[in-house]
PyMOL Python script that loads the backbone (N, CA, C, O; Angstrom):
from pymol import cmd

cmd.read_pdbstr("""\
ATOM      1  N   MET A   1      76.281 169.372  60.358  1.00  0.00           N
ATOM      2  CA  MET A   1      77.247 168.992  60.664  1.00  0.00           C
ATOM      3  C   MET A   1      77.747 167.545  61.796  1.00  0.00           C
ATOM      4  O   MET A   1      78.776 166.878  61.905  1.00  0.00           O
ATOM      5  N   SER A   2      76.756 167.546  62.306  1.00  0.00           N
ATOM      6  CA  SER A   2      77.499 166.977  63.399  1.00  0.00           C
ATOM      7  C   SER A   2      77.652 165.051  62.098  1.00  0.00           C
ATOM      8  O   SER A   2      78.558 164.224  62.001  1.00  0.00           O
ATOM      9  N   GLU A   3      76.258 165.157  61.409  1.00  0.00           N
ATOM     10  CA  GLU A   3      75.884 163.934  60.855  1.00  0.00           C
ATOM     11  C   GLU A   3      77.559 163.491  59.358  1.00  0.00           C
ATOM     12  O   GLU A   3      77.667 162.567  58.551  1.00  0.00           O
ATOM     13  N   SER A   4      78.407 164.580  59.643  1.00  0.00           N
ATOM     14  CA  SER A   4      78.852 164.098  58.475  1.00  0.00           C
ATOM     15  C   SER A   4      80.405 164.184  59.084  1.00  0.00           C
ATOM     16  O   SER A   4      81.385 163.728  58.495  1.00  0.00           O
ATOM     17  N   THR A   5      80.428 164.637  59.953  1.00  0.00           N
ATOM     18  CA  THR A   5      81.207 163.977  61.025  1.00  0.00           C
ATOM     19  C   THR A   5      81.294 162.163  61.511  1.00  0.00           C
ATOM     20  O   THR A   5      82.049 161.193  61.435  1.00  0.00           O
ATOM     21  N   HIS A   6      80.407 162.430  61.855  1.00  0.00           N
ATOM     22  CA  HIS A   6      79.731 160.746  62.385  1.00  0.00           C
ATOM     23  C   HIS A   6      80.354 159.509  61.084  1.00  0.00           C
ATOM     24  O   HIS A   6      80.813 158.398  61.349  1.00  0.00           O
ATOM     25  N   SER A   7      80.181 160.157  59.579  1.00  0.00           N
ATOM     26  CA  SER A   7      79.907 159.448  59.051  1.00  0.00           C
ATOM     27  C   SER A   7      81.718 159.331  58.741  1.00  0.00           C
ATOM     28  O   SER A   7      82.273 158.232  58.762  1.00  0.00           O
ATOM     29  N   ILE A   8      82.333 160.370  58.519  1.00  0.00           N
ATOM     30  CA  ILE A   8      83.993 160.222  58.470  1.00  0.00           C
ATOM     31  C   ILE A   8      84.359 159.252  59.447  1.00  0.00           C
ATOM     32  O   ILE A   8      85.298 158.459  59.512  1.00  0.00           O
ATOM     33  N   TYR A   9      83.376 159.508  60.204  1.00  0.00           N
ATOM     34  CA  TYR A   9      84.008 158.384  61.990  1.00  0.00           C
ATOM     35  C   TYR A   9      83.914 157.375  61.803  1.00  0.00           C
ATOM     36  O   TYR A   9      84.624 156.608  62.454  1.00  0.00           O
ATOM     37  N   LYS A  10      83.117 156.922  60.954  1.00  0.00           N
ATOM     38  CA  LYS A  10      82.497 155.312  61.094  1.00  0.00           C
ATOM     39  C   LYS A  10      83.186 154.698  59.451  1.00  0.00           C
ATOM     40  O   LYS A  10      83.449 153.516  59.234  1.00  0.00           O
ATOM     41  N   THR A  11      83.348 155.711  58.561  1.00  0.00           N
ATOM     42  CA  THR A  11      83.762 155.210  56.973  1.00  0.00           C
ATOM     43  C   THR A  11      85.762 155.383  57.504  1.00  0.00           C
ATOM     44  O   THR A  11      86.612 154.541  57.794  1.00  0.00           O
ATOM     45  N   GLU A  12      85.778 156.575  57.425  1.00  0.00           N
ATOM     46  CA  GLU A  12      86.853 157.040  57.291  1.00  0.00           C
ATOM     47  C   GLU A  12      88.312 155.965  57.993  1.00  0.00           C
ATOM     48  O   GLU A  12      89.197 155.237  57.543  1.00  0.00           O
ATOM     49  N   TYR A  13      87.793 156.492  59.420  1.00  0.00           N
ATOM     50  CA  TYR A  13      88.577 156.351  61.108  1.00  0.00           C
ATOM     51  C   TYR A  13      88.502 154.883  61.299  1.00  0.00           C
ATOM     52  O   TYR A  13      89.497 154.163  61.229  1.00  0.00           O
ATOM     53  N   MET A  14      87.228 154.424  61.556  1.00  0.00           N
ATOM     54  CA  MET A  14      86.492 153.176  61.332  1.00  0.00           C
ATOM     55  C   MET A  14      87.019 152.174  60.637  1.00  0.00           C
ATOM     56  O   MET A  14      87.586 151.156  61.032  1.00  0.00           O
ATOM     57  N   GLN A  15      86.814 152.499  59.717  1.00  0.00           N
ATOM     58  CA  GLN A  15      86.817 152.162  58.837  1.00  0.00           C
ATOM     59  C   GLN A  15      86.073 150.696  58.740  1.00  0.00           C
ATOM     60  O   GLN A  15      86.704 149.659  58.536  1.00  0.00           O
ATOM     61  N   ARG A  16      84.810 150.746  58.894  1.00  0.00           N
ATOM     62  CA  ARG A  16      83.658 149.986  59.067  1.00  0.00           C
ATOM     63  C   ARG A  16      83.511 149.158  60.092  1.00  0.00           C
ATOM     64  O   ARG A  16      82.497 148.484  59.913  1.00  0.00           O
ATOM     65  N   LYS A  17      84.114 148.864  61.201  1.00  0.00           N
ATOM     66  CA  LYS A  17      85.125 148.260  62.069  1.00  0.00           C
ATOM     67  C   LYS A  17      84.110 148.521  63.066  1.00  0.00           C
ATOM     68  O   LYS A  17      83.698 149.673  62.933  1.00  0.00           O
ATOM     69  N   LEU A  18      83.458 147.807  64.159  1.00  0.00           N
ATOM     70  CA  LEU A  18      83.108 147.727  65.229  1.00  0.00           C
ATOM     71  C   LEU A  18      83.228 147.537  66.472  1.00  0.00           C
ATOM     72  O   LEU A  18      83.863 146.544  66.825  1.00  0.00           O
ATOM     73  N   SER A  19      82.384 148.849  67.966  1.00  0.00           N
ATOM     74  CA  SER A  19      84.079 148.888  68.966  1.00  0.00           C
ATOM     75  C   SER A  19      83.495 147.491  69.623  1.00  0.00           C
ATOM     76  O   SER A  19      82.335 147.093  69.517  1.00  0.00           O
ATOM     77  N   VAL A  20      84.430 146.928  70.233  1.00  0.00           N
ATOM     78  CA  VAL A  20      84.035 145.380  71.618  1.00  0.00           C
ATOM     79  C   VAL A  20      83.185 146.121  72.639  1.00  0.00           C
ATOM     80  O   VAL A  20      82.025 145.784  72.876  1.00  0.00           O
ATOM     81  N   ASN A  21      83.607 146.827  73.051  1.00  0.00           N
ATOM     82  CA  ASN A  21      82.918 147.335  74.653  1.00  0.00           C
ATOM     83  C   ASN A  21      83.134 149.169  73.948  1.00  0.00           C
ATOM     84  O   ASN A  21      83.633 149.828  73.036  1.00  0.00           O
ATOM     85  N   VAL A  22      81.946 149.273  75.784  1.00  0.00           N
ATOM     86  CA  VAL A  22      81.901 151.274  76.025  1.00  0.00           C
ATOM     87  C   VAL A  22      83.225 151.376  76.312  1.00  0.00           C
ATOM     88  O   VAL A  22      83.703 152.427  75.887  1.00  0.00           O
ATOM     89  N   GLU A  23      84.148 150.522  76.992  1.00  0.00           N
ATOM     90  CA  GLU A  23      85.414 151.400  77.432  1.00  0.00           C
ATOM     91  C   GLU A  23      86.347 151.718  75.836  1.00  0.00           C
ATOM     92  O   GLU A  23      86.948 152.764  75.587  1.00  0.00           O
ATOM     93  N   GLN A  24      86.282 150.960  75.264  1.00  0.00           N
ATOM     94  CA  GLN A  24      87.038 150.680  73.532  1.00  0.00           C
ATOM     95  C   GLN A  24      86.672 151.897  72.700  1.00  0.00           C
ATOM     96  O   GLN A  24      87.263 152.896  72.290  1.00  0.00           O
ATOM     97  N   HIS A  25      85.138 151.261  72.606  1.00  0.00           N
ATOM     98  CA  HIS A  25      84.407 152.722  72.047  1.00  0.00           C
ATOM     99  C   HIS A  25      85.177 154.363  73.040  1.00  0.00           C
ATOM    100  O   HIS A  25      85.924 155.230  72.586  1.00  0.00           O
ATOM    101  N   ILE A  26      84.844 154.286  73.846  1.00  0.00           N
ATOM    102  CA  ILE A  26      85.145 156.106  74.020  1.00  0.00           C
ATOM    103  C   ILE A  26      87.222 156.540  73.967  1.00  0.00           C
ATOM    104  O   ILE A  26      87.845 157.564  74.248  1.00  0.00           O
ATOM    105  N   LYS A  27      87.571 155.435  73.566  1.00  0.00           N
ATOM    106  CA  LYS A  27      89.142 155.546  73.539  1.00  0.00           C
ATOM    107  C   LYS A  27      89.404 155.899  71.994  1.00  0.00           C
ATOM    108  O   LYS A  27      90.157 156.711  71.456  1.00  0.00           O
ATOM    109  N   ASP A  28      88.228 154.706  71.356  1.00  0.00           N
ATOM    110  CA  ASP A  28      87.957 155.264  69.966  1.00  0.00           C
ATOM    111  C   ASP A  28      87.998 156.989  68.938  1.00  0.00           C
ATOM    112  O   ASP A  28      88.605 157.580  68.045  1.00  0.00           O
ATOM    113  N   LEU A  29      86.602 157.134  70.126  1.00  0.00           N
ATOM    114  CA  LEU A  29      86.498 158.809  70.320  1.00  0.00           C
ATOM    115  C   LEU A  29      87.012 159.362  70.266  1.00  0.00           C
ATOM    116  O   LEU A  29      86.949 160.325  69.501  1.00  0.00           O
ATOM    117  N   ASP A  30      88.108 159.047  71.268  1.00  0.00           N
ATOM    118  CA  ASP A  30      89.215 160.910  72.016  1.00  0.00           C
ATOM    119  C   ASP A  30      90.076 160.241  70.198  1.00  0.00           C
ATOM    120  O   ASP A  30      89.616 160.713  69.158  1.00  0.00           O
ATOM    121  N   ASN A  31      91.024 159.394  70.139  1.00  0.00           N
ATOM    122  CA  ASN A  31      92.158 158.908  69.487  1.00  0.00           C
ATOM    123  C   ASN A  31      90.768 159.294  68.276  1.00  0.00           C
ATOM    124  O   ASN A  31      90.366 160.164  69.050  1.00  0.00           O
ATOM    125  N   PHE A  32      90.163 159.345  67.577  1.00  0.00           N
ATOM    126  CA  PHE A  32      89.449 160.400  66.402  1.00  0.00           C
ATOM    127  C   PHE A  32      89.432 161.513  66.424  1.00  0.00           C
ATOM    128  O   PHE A  32      89.565 162.220  65.425  1.00  0.00           O
ATOM    129  N   MET A  33      89.194 162.082  68.057  1.00  0.00           N
ATOM    130  CA  MET A  33      88.753 163.247  68.065  1.00  0.00           C
ATOM    131  C   MET A  33      90.635 164.148  67.840  1.00  0.00           C
ATOM    132  O   MET A  33      90.571 165.238  67.271  1.00  0.00           O
ATOM    133  N   ILE A  34      92.072 163.682  68.262  1.00  0.00           N
ATOM    134  CA  ILE A  34      92.997 163.498  68.022  1.00  0.00           C
ATOM    135  C   ILE A  34      92.992 163.657  66.150  1.00  0.00           C
ATOM    136  O   ILE A  34      93.511 164.656  65.654  1.00  0.00           O
ATOM    137  N   TYR A  35      92.473 162.768  65.414  1.00  0.00           N
ATOM    138  CA  TYR A  35      92.798 162.416  63.991  1.00  0.00           C
ATOM    139  C   TYR A  35      92.414 163.336  63.338  1.00  0.00           C
ATOM    140  O   TYR A  35      93.085 163.971  62.524  1.00  0.00           O
ATOM    141  N   TYR A  36      91.059 163.539  63.686  1.00  0.00           N
ATOM    142  CA  TYR A  36      90.313 165.023  62.836  1.00  0.00           C
ATOM    143  C   TYR A  36      90.766 166.293  62.854  1.00  0.00           C
ATOM    144  O   TYR A  36      91.136 166.967  61.893  1.00  0.00           O
ATOM    145  N   ASN A  37      90.705 166.663  64.296  1.00  0.00           N
ATOM    146  CA  ASN A  37      91.722 167.591  64.498  1.00  0.00           C
ATOM    147  C   ASN A  37      93.032 168.673  64.030  1.00  0.00           C
ATOM    148  O   ASN A  37      93.352 169.829  63.752  1.00  0.00           O
ATOM    149  N   HIS A  38      93.633 166.751  64.258  1.00  0.00           N
ATOM    150  CA  HIS A  38      95.246 166.917  64.559  1.00  0.00           C
ATOM    151  C   HIS A  38      95.977 166.192  63.140  1.00  0.00           C
ATOM    152  O   HIS A  38      97.194 166.350  63.031  1.00  0.00           O
ATOM    153  N   LYS A  39      95.437 165.607  62.336  1.00  0.00           N
ATOM    154  CA  LYS A  39      96.563 164.528  61.384  1.00  0.00           C
ATOM    155  C   LYS A  39      94.942 164.973  59.718  1.00  0.00           C
ATOM    156  O   LYS A  39      95.355 165.751  58.858  1.00  0.00           O
ATOM    157  N   ARG A  40      94.131 164.692  59.610  1.00  0.00           N
ATOM    158  CA  ARG A  40      93.372 165.279  59.233  1.00  0.00           C
ATOM    159  C   ARG A  40      92.950 166.488  57.760  1.00  0.00           C
ATOM    160  O   ARG A  40      92.156 167.428  57.801  1.00  0.00           O
ATOM    161  N   TYR A  41      93.770 166.041  56.613  1.00  0.00           N
ATOM    162  CA  TYR A  41      93.730 167.760  55.783  1.00  0.00           C
ATOM    163  C   TYR A  41      92.125 167.615  55.089  1.00  0.00           C
ATOM    164  O   TYR A  41      91.724 166.836  54.225  1.00  0.00           O
ATOM    165  N   PRO A  42      91.628 168.360  55.608  1.00  0.00           N
ATOM    166  CA  PRO A  42      89.944 168.192  54.532  1.00  0.00           C
ATOM    167  C   PRO A  42      89.963 169.237  53.776  1.00  0.00           C
ATOM    168  O   PRO A  42      90.160 170.344  54.278  1.00  0.00           O
ATOM    169  N   GLY A  43      89.712 169.037  52.089  1.00  0.00           N
ATOM    170  CA  GLY A  43      89.431 170.127  51.117  1.00  0.00           C
ATOM    171  C   GLY A  43      89.307 171.094  51.173  1.00  0.00           C
ATOM    172  O   GLY A  43      90.144 171.795  50.605  1.00  0.00           O
ATOM    173  N   ASP A  44      88.367 171.634  51.777  1.00  0.00           N
ATOM    174  CA  ASP A  44      87.754 172.629  51.584  1.00  0.00           C
ATOM    175  C   ASP A  44      88.736 173.512  52.769  1.00  0.00           C
ATOM    176  O   ASP A  44      88.674 174.741  52.756  1.00  0.00           O
ATOM    177  N   LEU A  45      89.381 173.001  53.493  1.00  0.00           N
ATOM    178  CA  LEU A  45      90.329 173.847  53.889  1.00  0.00           C
ATOM    179  C   LEU A  45      92.234 174.361  53.418  1.00  0.00           C
ATOM    180  O   LEU A  45      93.013 174.941  54.175  1.00  0.00           O
ATOM    181  N   CYS A  46      92.498 173.939  52.082  1.00  0.00           N
ATOM    182  CA  CYS A  46      93.910 173.628  51.165  1.00  0.00           C
ATOM    183  C   CYS A  46      94.929 173.314  52.242  1.00  0.00           C
ATOM    184  O   CYS A  46      95.839 174.005  52.699  1.00  0.00           O
ATOM    185  N   GLY A  47      94.460 171.871  52.571  1.00  0.00           N
ATOM    186  CA  GLY A  47      96.070 171.721  53.224  1.00  0.00           C
ATOM    187  C   GLY A  47      96.543 171.731  54.403  1.00  0.00           C
ATOM    188  O   GLY A  47      97.693 171.410  54.702  1.00  0.00           O
ATOM    189  N   THR A  48      95.279 172.275  55.501  1.00  0.00           N
ATOM    190  CA  THR A  48      95.923 172.991  56.396  1.00  0.00           C
ATOM    191  C   THR A  48      94.868 172.010  57.474  1.00  0.00           C
ATOM    192  O   THR A  48      93.734 171.856  57.022  1.00  0.00           O
ATOM    193  N   THR A  49      95.163 171.314  58.911  1.00  0.00           N
ATOM    194  CA  THR A  49      94.443 170.814  59.634  1.00  0.00           C
ATOM    195  C   THR A  49      93.563 171.604  60.034  1.00  0.00           C
ATOM    196  O   THR A  49      93.701 172.796  59.761  1.00  0.00           O
ATOM    197  N   PRO A  50      92.369 171.140  60.823  1.00  0.00           N
ATOM    198  CA  PRO A  50      91.680 172.326  61.730  1.00  0.00           C
ATOM    199  C   PRO A  50      91.857 173.186  63.000  1.00  0.00           C
ATOM    200  O   PRO A  50      91.436 174.228  63.503  1.00  0.00           O
ATOM    201  N   TYR A  51      92.851 172.010  63.274  1.00  0.00           N
ATOM    202  CA  TYR A  51      93.935 172.901  64.430  1.00  0.00           C
ATOM    203  C   TYR A  51      94.922 173.862  64.098  1.00  0.00           C
ATOM    204  O   TYR A  51      95.397 174.728  64.833  1.00  0.00           O
ATOM    205  N   GLU A  52      95.141 173.655  63.097  1.00  0.00           N
ATOM    206  CA  GLU A  52      96.500 175.069  62.798  1.00  0.00           C
ATOM    207  C   GLU A  52      95.562 175.943  62.613  1.00  0.00           C
ATOM    208  O   GLU A  52      95.663 177.087  63.056  1.00  0.00           O
ATOM    209  N   VAL A  53      94.594 175.551  61.981  1.00  0.00           N
ATOM    210  CA  VAL A  53      93.377 177.370  61.101  1.00  0.00           C
ATOM    211  C   VAL A  53      92.438 177.894  62.316  1.00  0.00           C
ATOM    212  O   VAL A  53      91.878 178.989  62.276  1.00  0.00           O
ATOM    213  N   LEU A  54      92.311 176.815  63.606  1.00  0.00           N
ATOM    214  CA  LEU A  54      92.532 177.776  64.936  1.00  0.00           C
ATOM    215  C   LEU A  54      92.844 178.187  65.661  1.00  0.00           C
ATOM    216  O   LEU A  54      92.310 178.611  66.687  1.00  0.00           O
ATOM    217  N   ASN A  55      94.274 178.154  65.129  1.00  0.00           N
ATOM    218  CA  ASN A  55      95.987 178.528  65.991  1.00  0.00           C
ATOM    219  C   ASN A  55      96.375 179.897  65.255  1.00  0.00           C
ATOM    220  O   ASN A  55      97.010 180.781  65.830  1.00  0.00           O
ATOM    221  N   GLY A  56      95.973 179.981  64.044  1.00  0.00           N
ATOM    222  CA  GLY A  56      95.666 181.357  62.776  1.00  0.00           C
ATOM    223  C   GLY A  56      96.424 181.042  61.892  1.00  0.00           C
ATOM    224  O   GLY A  56      97.132 181.978  61.520  1.00  0.00           O
ATOM    225  N   SER A  57      96.661 179.636  61.133  1.00  0.00           N
ATOM    226  CA  SER A  57      96.983 179.323  59.956  1.00  0.00           C
ATOM    227  C   SER A  57      95.573 180.046  59.058  1.00  0.00           C
ATOM    228  O   SER A  57      94.487 180.473  59.449  1.00  0.00           O
ATOM    229  N   LYS A  58      96.139 179.945  57.841  1.00  0.00           N
ATOM    230  CA  LYS A  58      94.756 180.753  57.007  1.00  0.00           C
ATOM    231  C   LYS A  58      95.070 179.775  55.989  1.00  0.00           C
ATOM    232  O   LYS A  58      96.217 179.712  55.546  1.00  0.00           O
ATOM    233  N   PRO A  59      94.346 179.166  55.664  1.00  0.00           N
ATOM    234  CA  PRO A  59      94.230 178.517  53.999  1.00  0.00           C
ATOM    235  C   PRO A  59      94.573 178.805  52.708  1.00  0.00           C
ATOM    236  O   PRO A  59      93.831 179.513  52.028  1.00  0.00           O
ATOM    237  N   TYR A  60      95.548 178.376  52.292  1.00  0.00           N
ATOM    238  CA  TYR A  60      96.051 179.214  50.753  1.00  0.00           C
ATOM    239  C   TYR A  60      95.903 178.254  49.974  1.00  0.00           C
ATOM    240  O   TYR A  60      96.567 177.227  50.108  1.00  0.00           O
ATOM    241  N   LYS A  61      95.087 178.398  49.104  1.00  0.00           N
ATOM    242  CA  LYS A  61      93.561 177.269  48.230  1.00  0.00           C
ATOM    243  C   LYS A  61      95.450 177.288  47.236  1.00  0.00           C
ATOM    244  O   LYS A  61      95.817 176.114  47.278  1.00  0.00           O
ATOM    245  N   ASN A  62      96.230 177.890  46.708  1.00  0.00           N
ATOM    246  CA  ASN A  62      97.217 177.784  45.815  1.00  0.00           C
ATOM    247  C   ASN A  62      97.794 176.652  46.459  1.00  0.00           C
ATOM    248  O   ASN A  62      97.470 175.689  45.763  1.00  0.00           O
ATOM    249  N   LYS A  63      98.489 176.255  47.436  1.00  0.00           N
ATOM    250  CA  LYS A  63      99.005 175.506  47.505  1.00  0.00           C
ATOM    251  C   LYS A  63      99.790 174.343  47.492  1.00  0.00           C
ATOM    252  O   LYS A  63     100.915 174.015  47.868  1.00  0.00           O
ATOM    253  N   PHE A  64      98.470 173.641  46.731  1.00  0.00           N
ATOM    254  CA  PHE A  64      98.921 172.021  46.560  1.00  0.00           C
ATOM    255  C   PHE A  64      99.730 172.424  44.594  1.00  0.00           C
ATOM    256  O   PHE A  64     100.398 171.677  43.879  1.00  0.00           O
ATOM    257  N   HIS A  65      99.137 174.214  44.281  1.00  0.00           N
ATOM    258  CA  HIS A  65      99.864 173.929  42.742  1.00  0.00           C
ATOM    259  C   HIS A  65     100.800 174.385  42.900  1.00  0.00           C
ATOM    260  O   HIS A  65     101.535 173.866  42.061  1.00  0.00           O
ATOM    261  N   ASP A  66     101.632 175.427  43.739  1.00  0.00           N
ATOM    262  CA  ASP A  66     102.390 175.753  44.224  1.00  0.00           C
ATOM    263  C   ASP A  66     103.607 174.968  44.699  1.00  0.00           C
ATOM    264  O   ASP A  66     104.732 175.466  44.663  1.00  0.00           O
ATOM    265  N   VAL A  67     103.277 173.252  45.317  1.00  0.00           N
ATOM    266  CA  VAL A  67     103.878 172.861  45.582  1.00  0.00           C
ATOM    267  C   VAL A  67     103.850 171.712  44.342  1.00  0.00           C
ATOM    268  O   VAL A  67     104.547 170.697  44.362  1.00  0.00           O
ATOM    269  N   ILE A  68     103.274 171.929  43.679  1.00  0.00           N
ATOM    270  CA  ILE A  68     103.175 170.740  42.083  1.00  0.00           C
ATOM    271  C   ILE A  68     104.587 171.624  41.838  1.00  0.00           C
ATOM    272  O   ILE A  68     105.730 171.258  42.110  1.00  0.00           O
ATOM    273  N   LYS A  69     104.100 173.080  41.156  1.00  0.00           N
ATOM    274  CA  LYS A  69     104.885 173.423  40.377  1.00  0.00           C
ATOM    275  C   LYS A  69     106.481 173.283  41.021  1.00  0.00           C
ATOM    276  O   LYS A  69     107.478 173.377  40.306  1.00  0.00           O
ATOM    277  N   GLU A  70     106.513 173.129  41.964  1.00  0.00           N
ATOM    278  CA  GLU A  70     107.823 173.303  42.114  1.00  0.00           C
ATOM    279  C   GLU A  70     108.613 171.897  42.086  1.00  0.00           C
ATOM    280  O   GLU A  70     109.783 171.705  41.757  1.00  0.00           O
ATOM    281  N   ALA A  71     107.675 170.997  42.510  1.00  0.00           N
ATOM    282  CA  ALA A  71     108.238 169.287  41.789  1.00  0.00           C
ATOM    283  C   ALA A  71     108.052 169.227  40.381  1.00  0.00           C
ATOM    284  O   ALA A  71     108.655 168.317  39.812  1.00  0.00           O
ATOM    285  N   GLN A  72     107.650 169.665  39.983  1.00  0.00           N
ATOM    286  CA  GLN A  72     107.785 169.903  38.244  1.00  0.00           C
ATOM    287  C   GLN A  72     109.100 170.465  37.887  1.00  0.00           C
ATOM    288  O   GLN A  72     109.851 169.607  37.422  1.00  0.00           O
ATOM    289  N   GLN A  73     109.508 171.422  37.949  1.00  0.00           N
ATOM    290  CA  GLN A  73     110.881 172.091  38.447  1.00  0.00           C
ATOM    291  C   GLN A  73     112.210 171.275  38.756  1.00  0.00           C
ATOM    292  O   GLN A  73     113.257 171.182  38.116  1.00  0.00           O
ATOM    293  N   ASN A  74     111.779 170.687  40.026  1.00  0.00           N
ATOM    294  CA  ASN A  74     112.804 169.666  40.270  1.00  0.00           C
ATOM    295  C   ASN A  74     112.995 169.118  39.406  1.00  0.00           C
ATOM    296  O   ASN A  74     113.968 169.075  38.653  1.00  0.00           O
ATOM    297  N   ARG A  75     111.624 168.394  39.427  1.00  0.00           N
ATOM    298  CA  ARG A  75     112.322 166.756  38.196  1.00  0.00           C
ATOM    299  C   ARG A  75     113.059 167.070  37.140  1.00  0.00           C
ATOM    300  O   ARG A  75     114.121 166.508  36.872  1.00  0.00           O
ATOM    301  N   LEU A  76     112.385 168.273  36.264  1.00  0.00           N
ATOM    302  CA  LEU A  76     113.193 168.837  35.064  1.00  0.00           C
ATOM    303  C   LEU A  76     114.692 168.617  35.577  1.00  0.00           C
ATOM    304  O   LEU A  76     115.416 167.814  34.988  1.00  0.00           O
ATOM    305  N   THR A  77     115.178 169.389  36.756  1.00  0.00           N
ATOM    306  CA  THR A  77     117.042 169.323  37.475  1.00  0.00           C
ATOM    307  C   THR A  77     117.132 168.078  37.544  1.00  0.00           C
ATOM    308  O   THR A  77     117.935 167.949  36.620  1.00  0.00           O
ATOM    309  N   GLU A  78     116.884 166.638  38.037  1.00  0.00           N
ATOM    310  CA  GLU A  78     116.232 165.972  38.286  1.00  0.00           C
ATOM    311  C   GLU A  78     117.513 165.070  37.073  1.00  0.00           C
ATOM    312  O   GLU A  78     118.693 164.719  37.073  1.00  0.00           O
ATOM    313  N   ASN A  79     116.483 165.047  36.306  1.00  0.00           N
ATOM    314  CA  ASN A  79     115.969 164.396  35.060  1.00  0.00           C
ATOM    315  C   ASN A  79     117.393 165.023  34.015  1.00  0.00           C
ATOM    316  O   ASN A  79     117.763 164.390  33.026  1.00  0.00           O
ATOM    317  N   ARG A  80     117.976 166.179  34.399  1.00  0.00           N
ATOM    318  CA  ARG A  80     118.544 166.609  33.513  1.00  0.00           C
ATOM    319  C   ARG A  80     119.863 166.467  34.150  1.00  0.00           C
ATOM    320  O   ARG A  80     120.646 167.028  33.385  1.00  0.00           O
ATOM    321  N   THR A  81     120.391 166.086  34.979  1.00  0.00           N
ATOM    322  CA  THR A  81     121.424 165.387  35.692  1.00  0.00           C
ATOM    323  C   THR A  81     121.887 163.845  35.839  1.00  0.00           C
ATOM    324  O   THR A  81     123.058 163.464  35.850  1.00  0.00           O
ATOM    325  N   PHE A  82     120.785 163.066  35.947  1.00  0.00           N
ATOM    326  CA  PHE A  82     119.946 161.863  35.524  1.00  0.00           C
ATOM    327  C   PHE A  82     121.490 160.674  35.095  1.00  0.00           C
ATOM    328  O   PHE A  82     121.380 160.195  33.966  1.00  0.00           O
ATOM    329  N   ASN A  83     122.405 160.360  35.642  1.00  0.00           N
ATOM    330  CA  ASN A  83     123.527 159.574  34.293  1.00  0.00           C
ATOM    331  C   ASN A  83     123.726 159.769  33.864  1.00  0.00           C
ATOM    332  O   ASN A  83     123.774 159.166  32.792  1.00  0.00           O
ATOM    333  N   ASP A  84     124.248 161.222  34.129  1.00  0.00           N
ATOM    334  CA  ASP A  84     125.246 162.353  32.502  1.00  0.00           C
ATOM    335  C   ASP A  84     124.273 161.376  31.540  1.00  0.00           C
ATOM    336  O   ASP A  84     124.703 160.400  30.925  1.00  0.00           O
ATOM    337  N   CYS A  85     122.973 161.801  31.533  1.00  0.00           N
ATOM    338  CA  CYS A  85     122.028 162.106  30.485  1.00  0.00           C
ATOM    339  C   CYS A  85     122.932 162.488  29.282  1.00  0.00           C
ATOM    340  O   CYS A  85     123.546 163.551  29.373  1.00  0.00           O
ATOM    341  N   PRO A  86     123.118 161.529  27.862  1.00  0.00           N
ATOM    342  CA  PRO A  86     123.857 162.641  26.637  1.00  0.00           C
ATOM    343  C   PRO A  86     123.064 163.734  26.067  1.00  0.00           C
ATOM    344  O   PRO A  86     123.575 164.622  25.384  1.00  0.00           O
ATOM    345  N   ILE A  87     121.456 163.652  26.428  1.00  0.00           N
ATOM    346  CA  ILE A  87     120.827 164.551  25.466  1.00  0.00           C
ATOM    347  C   ILE A  87     120.093 165.069  26.782  1.00  0.00           C
ATOM    348  O   ILE A  87     120.228 164.832  27.982  1.00  0.00           O
ATOM    349  N   MET A  88     119.199 165.937  25.972  1.00  0.00           N
ATOM    350  CA  MET A  88     118.073 166.734  27.036  1.00  0.00           C
ATOM    351  C   MET A  88     116.943 166.182  27.506  1.00  0.00           C
ATOM    352  O   MET A  88     115.808 166.142  27.033  1.00  0.00           O
ATOM    353  N   CYS A  89     117.292 165.863  28.258  1.00  0.00           N
ATOM    354  CA  CYS A  89     116.137 165.245  29.299  1.00  0.00           C
ATOM    355  C   CYS A  89     115.233 166.128  29.589  1.00  0.00           C
ATOM    356  O   CYS A  89     115.592 166.908  30.471  1.00  0.00           O
ATOM    357  N   PHE A  90     113.774 166.360  29.005  1.00  0.00           N
ATOM    358  CA  PHE A  90     112.527 166.798  29.111  1.00  0.00           C
ATOM    359  C   PHE A  90     111.861 166.051  30.415  1.00  0.00           C
ATOM    360  O   PHE A  90     110.695 166.288  30.734  1.00  0.00           O
TER     361      PHE A  90
END
""", "prot")
cmd.dss("prot")
cmd.show_as("cartoon", "prot")
cmd.util.cbc("prot")
cmd.orient("prot")
């Protein structure tokens, strides 16, 4: 676990930048913990953060499927009303 977290810290968060000094490195680590637990949505948690899961949210594996279906329906409605389309827009 620590190896994968360290890899995420280096590649995703720091984007291969180096810390200038020890104080800056500690600040970067503190900010990374906030990012990792509150702002990052890992795929295996299905659109929830680790903090949300810790506080009782249950990952819902069909969340993205439901969001995409809703967006498709909204797009059809918008297309049909766009500029008073004279033909049925699909």
